[in-house]
C-alpha positions as CSV (number, residue, x, y, z in Angstrom):
1,M,-60.0,29.4,84.9
2,I,-62.9,29.2,83.6
3,L,-61.8,26.2,81.5
4,V,-60.7,24.1,84.2
5,A,-64.0,24.7,86.8
6,I,-65.9,23.3,83.8
7,A,-63.7,19.9,82.7
8,S,-63.4,19.4,86.6
9,A,-67.3,19.9,86.7
10,Y,-67.7,17.4,83.5
11,M,-65.2,15.1,85.0
12,A,-67.2,15.3,88.3
13,R,-70.9,14.5,87.0
14,A,-69.1,11.6,84.7
15,Q,-67.8,10.1,88.0
16,Q,-71.5,10.4,89.2
17,Q,-72.8,9.0,86.5
18,A,-70.9,6.1,85.9
19,P,-72.4,3.2,87.4
20,E,-70.6,1.1,90.4
21,P,-69.0,-1.9,90.0
22,M,-71.7,-4.4,91.4
23,E,-74.6,-2.5,89.6
24,L,-72.3,-3.2,86.5
25,L,-72.6,-6.3,86.8
26,T,-76.0,-6.8,86.5
27,Q,-75.8,-5.5,82.7
28,I,-72.2,-8.2,82.2
29,R,-74.2,-10.6,83.7
30,K,-77.2,-9.7,80.9
31,K,-74.6,-9.8,78.4
32,V,-73.0,-13.3,78.8
33,A,-76.8,-14.8,79.1
34,D,-78.1,-12.9,76.3
35,G,-74.9,-13.9,74.4
36,I,-75.4,-17.7,75.1
37,G,-78.7,-17.7,74.6
38,R,-78.1,-16.2,71.1
39,M,-75.4,-19.0,70.4
40,P,-75.2,-20.3,66.9
41,R,-74.9,-24.1,66.4
42,Y,-71.4,-24.3,66.2
43,L,-67.9,-26.4,65.9
44,C,-64.5,-25.9,66.4
45,T,-61.3,-27.9,66.0
46,E,-59.8,-28.1,69.6
47,K,-55.6,-28.6,70.4
48,V,-55.0,-30.0,73.2
49,E,-51.3,-30.3,74.5
50,R,-50.6,-32.3,77.7
51,R,-47.9,-32.5,79.9
52,K,-47.8,-34.5,82.9
53,V,-44.2,-33.3,84.9
54,Q,-43.7,-34.4,88.8
55,L,-41.5,-33.1,91.7
56,P,-38.0,-34.1,92.1
57,S,-36.6,-37.5,93.5
58,G,-35.3,-35.5,96.4
59,I,-38.2,-33.8,97.1
60,N,-40.7,-35.2,100.1
61,R,-44.1,-35.6,98.4
62,E,-45.8,-36.8,101.5
63,V,-46.6,-32.9,102.6
64,P,-50.1,-31.9,103.0
65,C,-51.4,-30.2,99.9
66,P,-50.6,-26.4,100.1
67,E,-46.7,-27.4,100.5
68,L,-46.6,-29.7,97.6
69,I,-49.2,-27.2,95.6
70,E,-46.0,-24.3,96.7
71,A,-43.0,-26.9,96.0
72,F,-43.9,-26.8,92.5
73,D,-43.7,-23.1,92.4
74,V,-40.3,-23.5,94.3
75,Q,-39.2,-26.2,92.4
76,A,-40.4,-25.4,88.4
77,K,-36.9,-25.7,87.4
78,R,-36.2,-29.0,89.1
79,V,-39.5,-30.9,88.4
80,Q,-39.1,-34.0,85.5
81,L,-41.2,-34.5,82.9
82,V,-43.7,-37.2,83.3
83,S,-44.9,-37.6,79.8
84,S,-45.9,-35.2,76.8
85,D,-48.7,-35.8,74.0
86,R,-51.1,-34.2,72.0
87,L,-54.9,-34.6,70.8
88,R,-56.5,-33.3,68.1
89,L,-60.6,-33.1,68.1
90,D,-63.6,-31.7,67.2
91,V,-66.5,-30.3,69.6
92,A,-69.6,-29.1,68.5
93,V,-72.0,-26.6,70.7
94,I,-76.1,-27.7,69.6
95,N,-78.3,-26.6,72.1
96,N,-75.4,-25.2,74.8
97,H,-74.6,-29.2,74.3
98,E,-70.7,-30.0,73.6
99,T,-69.8,-33.2,72.1
100,Y,-67.0,-34.3,70.5
101,S,-65.5,-36.7,67.8
102,W,-61.7,-36.8,66.1
103,V,-61.0,-34.9,63.8
104,N,-62.6,-34.4,60.7
105,E,-64.3,-37.6,61.3
106,G,-68.0,-35.7,60.2
107,R,-70.0,-37.2,62.6
108,F,-70.9,-37.2,66.6
109,G,-72.0,-39.6,69.0
110,D,-73.0,-40.1,72.3
111,K,-70.5,-41.1,73.9
112,S,-68.3,-38.5,76.4
113,L,-65.1,-37.0,75.9
114,S,-63.5,-39.6,78.2
115,D,-64.8,-41.9,76.2
116,L,-63.4,-40.9,73.1
117,V,-60.0,-40.1,75.1
118,R,-59.0,-43.3,76.9
119,S,-56.5,-41.9,78.8
120,G,-54.5,-39.1,80.7
121,L,-56.5,-36.2,81.9
122,T,-59.3,-34.8,79.2
123,A,-62.0,-32.1,80.9
124,N,-65.3,-30.2,79.3
125,G,-67.2,-27.5,79.6
126,S,-64.7,-24.6,77.9
127,F,-67.4,-24.0,75.5
128,G,-70.5,-22.7,77.6
129,S,-71.3,-24.8,80.8
130,F,-69.2,-23.0,83.0
131,L,-70.8,-20.1,81.9
132,R,-74.4,-20.8,82.0
133,A,-73.9,-21.9,85.7
134,I,-72.2,-18.5,86.7
135,F,-73.9,-16.2,84.5
136,A,-77.1,-17.5,83.1
137,S,-78.5,-18.6,86.8
138,D,-78.7,-17.6,90.5
139,L,-76.5,-20.3,91.5
140,A,-73.1,-18.0,91.8
141,T,-72.8,-15.0,94.5
142,F,-70.4,-12.4,93.2
143,A,-68.0,-10.4,94.7
144,Y,-66.2,-6.7,93.3
145,V,-62.3,-7.4,93.2
146,G,-60.6,-4.1,91.5
147,E,-58.9,-3.4,88.4
148,F,-56.6,-5.7,86.4
149,Q,-54.3,-4.8,83.7
150,L,-54.4,-7.2,80.9
151,E,-52.5,-6.9,77.8
152,G,-52.2,-3.7,78.4
153,R,-55.8,-3.1,79.0
154,R,-57.7,-2.0,81.9
155,T,-60.4,-4.6,82.9
156,L,-62.3,-4.9,85.9
157,Q,-62.1,-8.3,87.9
158,Y,-64.6,-10.0,89.9
159,S,-65.2,-12.9,92.1
160,F,-67.9,-15.7,92.3
161,S,-68.3,-18.8,94.6
162,V,-70.7,-21.5,93.7
163,P,-71.6,-23.4,97.0
164,L,-72.0,-27.7,96.8
165,S,-75.3,-27.6,97.1
166,K,-75.9,-25.7,93.5
167,S,-72.7,-27.7,91.9
168,A,-73.0,-29.5,88.8
169,Y,-69.6,-29.1,88.7
170,Q,-68.0,-32.7,89.0
171,I,-64.6,-34.1,88.6
172,S,-63.4,-37.7,88.6
173,N,-60.3,-40.2,89.2
174,A,-59.6,-43.2,87.6
175,V,-62.1,-44.4,90.5
176,L,-64.6,-42.0,91.1
177,G,-66.5,-38.9,91.0
178,R,-67.7,-36.1,93.1
179,L,-69.7,-33.4,93.0
180,V,-67.9,-30.3,93.8
181,P,-67.7,-26.5,95.1
182,Y,-66.3,-24.4,93.3
183,S,-65.0,-20.2,92.6
184,G,-62.8,-18.3,90.8
185,T,-62.3,-14.8,89.2
186,F,-63.4,-13.5,85.8
187,L,-62.2,-9.6,84.3
188,V,-64.5,-8.0,82.0
189,D,-63.6,-5.1,79.6
190,P,-65.2,-2.3,81.3
191,E,-66.3,-0.2,77.9
192,T,-67.9,-3.2,76.1
193,L,-68.4,-5.6,79.0
194,D,-67.0,-8.2,77.1
195,L,-65.8,-11.1,79.3
196,R,-62.5,-11.0,78.5
197,K,-60.8,-14.2,81.1
198,I,-62.1,-16.9,83.4
199,E,-60.4,-18.9,86.0
200,I,-62.3,-21.7,88.1
201,H,-61.2,-23.4,90.8
202,A,-62.4,-26.6,92.4
203,D,-62.7,-26.5,96.4
204,D,-63.0,-28.7,99.3
205,M,-62.4,-31.7,97.2
206,P,-62.8,-35.1,98.9
207,Q,-60.0,-36.3,99.9
208,A,-60.6,-39.6,98.0
209,L,-60.0,-38.2,94.8
210,H,-56.3,-37.7,95.7
211,F,-56.2,-33.9,94.6
212,C,-54.9,-30.8,95.7
213,R,-55.9,-28.5,93.1
214,V,-57.9,-28.9,89.9
215,S,-58.4,-25.2,88.3
216,N,-59.5,-24.2,84.9
217,E,-58.8,-21.1,83.2
218,M,-60.4,-19.7,80.1
219,T,-59.5,-16.6,77.5
220,F,-62.1,-15.3,75.0
221,A,-61.5,-13.4,71.7
222,K,-64.9,-11.8,69.6
223,L,-65.5,-14.7,66.6
224,K,-67.9,-13.2,64.0
225,I,-70.6,-15.8,63.7
226,D,-73.5,-15.3,60.7
227,N,-72.7,-11.4,60.7
228,V,-73.1,-10.9,64.6
229,D,-70.3,-10.8,67.2
230,F,-70.1,-13.6,69.7
231,M,-66.9,-14.1,73.1
232,L,-66.2,-17.4,72.4
233,P,-63.1,-19.4,73.9
234,S,-60.0,-18.9,72.3
235,A,-57.7,-20.9,74.7
236,A,-58.5,-23.1,77.6
237,T,-55.8,-24.4,80.2
238,T,-56.7,-27.2,83.1
239,T,-54.0,-27.9,85.3
240,V,-54.2,-30.8,88.2
241,V,-52.1,-31.3,90.8
242,N,-52.2,-34.7,92.7
243,D,-51.2,-35.6,96.6
244,S,-48.5,-38.0,95.0
245,G,-46.3,-34.8,93.9
246,A,-47.1,-35.3,90.4
247,R,-49.2,-32.5,88.0
248,A,-50.5,-32.8,84.7
249,T,-51.6,-29.9,82.4
250,N,-54.2,-29.4,79.2
251,N,-53.5,-26.0,77.6
252,L,-56.2,-25.9,74.4
253,V,-56.4,-24.3,71.6
254,F,-59.5,-23.4,69.7
255,S,-58.9,-22.8,65.5
256,S,-61.3,-22.7,62.6
257,C,-64.7,-22.0,65.0
258,H,-67.5,-21.2,62.1
259,E,-71.6,-22.0,62.4
260,F,-72.8,-25.2,61.1
261,L,-76.7,-25.5,58.7
262,G,-76.3,-27.8,55.6
263,E,-73.5,-30.6,57.3
264,S,-75.4,-30.8,60.5
265,K,-77.2,-33.9,59.2
266,L,-73.3,-35.3,59.5
267,L,-73.2,-35.6,63.2
268,F,-75.5,-38.3,64.1
269,D,-76.6,-41.3,62.2
270,D,-79.8,-40.6,60.2
271,P,-81.9,-43.7,60.1
272,T,-83.5,-42.1,56.2
273,P,-79.5,-42.3,55.4
274,N,-79.3,-40.3,51.4
275,S,-79.1,-41.8,48.0
276,A,-75.0,-41.6,48.1
277,T,-75.1,-42.8,51.3
278,A,-77.0,-46.0,50.2
279,E,-75.3,-46.3,47.1
280,A,-72.1,-47.1,49.4
281,K,-73.6,-49.1,51.4
282,Q,-74.8,-51.5,48.7
283,K,-71.3,-52.0,47.7
284,Q,-69.6,-52.9,51.1
285,I,-68.6,-56.4,51.3
286,D,-68.1,-58.6,54.9
287,I,-65.0,-59.4,55.3
288,P,-64.5,-62.7,57.1
289,A,-62.7,-63.7,59.8
290,G,-59.6,-64.7,60.9
291,L,-57.6,-63.0,57.6
292,T,-54.3,-61.9,57.9
293,F,-53.7,-58.4,57.0
294,L,-50.1,-57.2,56.5
295,I,-50.5,-53.1,56.5
296,A,-47.1,-50.5,55.8
297,L,-47.7,-47.2,56.8
298,S,-47.5,-44.7,53.7
299,Q,-46.8,-41.8,55.8
300,A,-44.1,-41.4,58.4
301,I,-46.0,-41.0,62.3
302,D,-43.9,-37.8,63.9
303,P,-44.1,-37.2,67.2
304,S,-43.0,-33.4,67.3
305,T,-46.2,-32.6,65.1
306,M,-49.0,-35.4,64.8
307,A,-52.1,-36.1,67.7
308,G,-53.9,-38.8,68.3
309,G,-56.8,-37.9,66.5
310,D,-55.2,-37.2,63.7
311,P,-56.3,-39.6,60.4
312,I,-53.8,-42.0,58.9
313,K,-53.0,-43.4,55.9
314,G,-51.1,-47.2,55.1
315,F,-50.9,-50.2,52.1
316,L,-51.1,-54.0,51.7
317,N,-48.1,-55.3,52.1
318,R,-49.6,-58.4,50.8
319,A,-53.0,-59.3,48.7
320,V,-55.7,-60.6,51.1
321,A,-57.7,-63.5,49.0
322,L,-61.0,-63.4,49.6
323,P,-62.2,-67.2,48.5
324,E,-66.1,-66.8,48.9
325,L,-66.0,-63.7,46.3
326,N,-63.5,-65.6,44.8
327,T,-61.3,-62.3,44.3
328,N,-58.5,-60.9,46.3
329,I,-57.3,-57.5,47.8
330,P,-54.7,-56.4,46.3
331,K,-51.1,-55.9,47.1
332,G,-50.5,-52.0,47.8
333,T,-54.4,-50.9,48.1
334,I,-54.6,-48.3,50.5
335,V,-56.1,-48.8,53.7
336,H,-57.4,-46.0,56.3
337,G,-57.0,-45.6,60.0
338,R,-56.6,-43.5,62.9
339,I,-54.7,-42.6,65.6
340,F,-56.1,-43.0,68.6
341,A,-52.5,-42.0,70.9
342,L,-49.1,-40.9,70.5
343,L,-47.5,-40.3,73.8
344,M,-43.7,-40.0,74.8
345,D,-43.2,-41.9,78.1
346,Y,-40.0,-40.4,79.8
347,S,-41.1,-42.6,83.1
348,E,-38.3,-45.2,82.4
349,G,-36.5,-43.1,79.3
350,A,-38.3,-42.4,76.7
351,D,-40.5,-44.5,74.6
352,L,-42.8,-43.9,72.3
353,R,-46.2,-45.0,72.9
354,L,-48.6,-45.4,69.6
355,S,-52.1,-46.5,69.9
356,V,-53.7,-47.1,65.7
357,K,-57.2,-48.0,64.2
358,W,-57.7,-49.6,60.8
359,E,-61.1,-48.0,59.9
360,S,-61.2,-48.7,56.0
361,V,-60.1,-50.6,53.0
362,D,-60.8,-49.1,49.4
363,F,-61.8,-51.9,47.4
364,G,-64.9,-52.1,45.2
365,G,-65.9,-49.4,44.3
366,A,-66.1,-47.9,48.5
367,Q,-64.5,-47.9,51.6
368,Q,-64.7,-51.4,53.1
369,P,-65.1,-51.3,56.8
370,L,-62.5,-53.4,58.4
371,H,-62.3,-54.5,62.0
372,L,-58.9,-55.7,62.5
373,S,-57.4,-57.2,66.0
374,L,-53.5,-56.2,66.0
375,D,-51.5,-59.8,66.0
376,G,-47.6,-58.4,65.5
377,A,-45.2,-56.3,64.1
378,T,-41.5,-56.6,62.3
379,T,-38.5,-54.7,63.2
380,K,-36.5,-54.4,60.2
381,T,-37.9,-50.8,59.5
382,A,-37.3,-49.9,62.7
383,K,-34.0,-50.0,62.6
384,T,-32.4,-50.6,65.8
385,Y,-35.9,-50.2,68.1
386,E,-37.0,-52.9,69.8
387,I,-41.3,-52.8,69.3
388,L,-43.3,-54.5,72.1
389,I,-46.8,-55.3,71.6
390,R,-49.4,-54.7,74.2
391,Q,-53.0,-55.1,73.9
392,S,-55.7,-53.1,75.0
393,Q,-57.1,-53.1,78.2
394,P,-60.3,-52.7,79.9
395,R,-60.9,-49.5,81.8
396,F,-63.1,-48.8,84.5
397,G,-65.5,-52.2,83.6
398,E,-66.0,-51.4,80.2
399,E,-64.9,-54.2,77.3
400,T,-61.9,-54.1,75.6
401,D,-61.5,-52.9,72.1
402,E,-59.9,-55.5,70.8
403,T,-59.7,-53.1,66.9
404,I,-57.2,-50.8,68.2
405,G,-53.6,-51.6,68.5
406,N,-50.8,-50.7,70.7
407,L,-47.1,-50.3,70.2
408,E,-44.0,-49.6,72.4
409,F,-41.5,-47.7,70.8
410,V,-38.2,-48.2,73.5
411,S,-35.7,-46.5,74.4
412,V,-35.9,-43.9,71.0
413,K,-33.8,-40.9,70.2
414,R,-34.8,-37.6,70.4
415,K,-37.6,-36.5,67.2
416,Y,-37.7,-39.8,66.2
417,Q,-40.7,-40.2,63.5
418,I,-41.9,-43.8,63.0
419,P,-40.6,-44.0,59.3
420,V,-42.6,-45.0,55.9
421,G,-43.5,-48.7,55.5
422,F,-43.2,-49.5,58.6
423,E,-45.7,-52.9,58.7
424,T,-47.7,-53.9,61.3
425,R,-49.9,-57.6,60.9
426,W,-53.7,-57.6,61.7
427,L,-56.1,-60.4,62.3
428,S,-59.8,-59.1,60.5
429,L,-62.4,-59.8,63.2
430,E,-66.5,-60.7,62.6
431,S,-68.6,-57.0,62.6
432,H,-71.0,-58.8,65.9
433,Q,-67.4,-58.8,68.3
434,V,-67.0,-55.2,67.4
435,Q,-70.4,-54.0,67.5
436,N,-70.5,-52.7,71.4
437,Q,-67.2,-51.7,71.5
């Protein structure tokens, strides 16, 4: 009886000493804010799996948004796949600002994510923008929801809300963008006060955007950087439902996160290049306009594993004469390029769309910059598949990027790969023609 009384008294005292959930929130916000403030400059590789589906044709899509959103749950097994693709990017966080480049490109510019990825659903903010607004400012109001089990572990759940007057959350469609209020919930480990998961929903979206739902979900994992633990996003999902009955989903997975120090000089153009850069620049030659480059793939392009952003290689199927230099670029010379998009379109069968850009050629002891425009393609290595050539189109008033070639492989079979040796024909452009692209 004495031991029971002692144990009961201890538990009662422990419960009295445990902080209330809203008192604990102050410590939680401080820990997240401190982590953001101490965050080093770091870089992660971001893989994005994108899928777009639509409701079955027999379903009435001209209904209010709540009914439209519910229809996707009710008709989950009948939704029709419209398109799918994959992206691979590098995202760097510098002074709590996110900037992007294609994977392993080695340098970042001042372009936005939508400038880099020119079509489909894009979303940023996973690496701190939302966290700073919610936890490191006075923009949000909070409430305690209760306990929640996450992967078998006890967590505390809180809700938050940011009004339009304090919001910096902008949502854009193909025509316009608007600031919107937002709200959501987050889960915290009650023992460590680590943020485990956060869900964010756009509220009161203007009808002109034609969106019924825009939501973001992020899960966090502990990462050691310079012997200090930080909670960073390990995965994120963005979902958009529009009022025409289509839903787009981006599933992001982050990997290879690390601090960068010495490599930071690779991120932006340096007005004082080092000796190696200067030497390479001295070896560069100006390739005149109007030359024909027949480029064959030196690797197969597999839509099931490769992604927009991946580097690729090809080779010249015919020598390119350089009369002004009294020489030629030999047949078989390696050409370097990058995939800008690799998308399966199921809207009318199964069409594979490839956007590619050839960026340099190995010649004269250096990688010579290439500015090429797609002029055609052969079908001799594609066998039975018809190939349609489409040129890049202007987007939102931007100038056309003539150096990105678009190919469409119509009615391909499952597991189709663009084969080794597939040949495309390109014409060289003057460098000043593409300097602003």
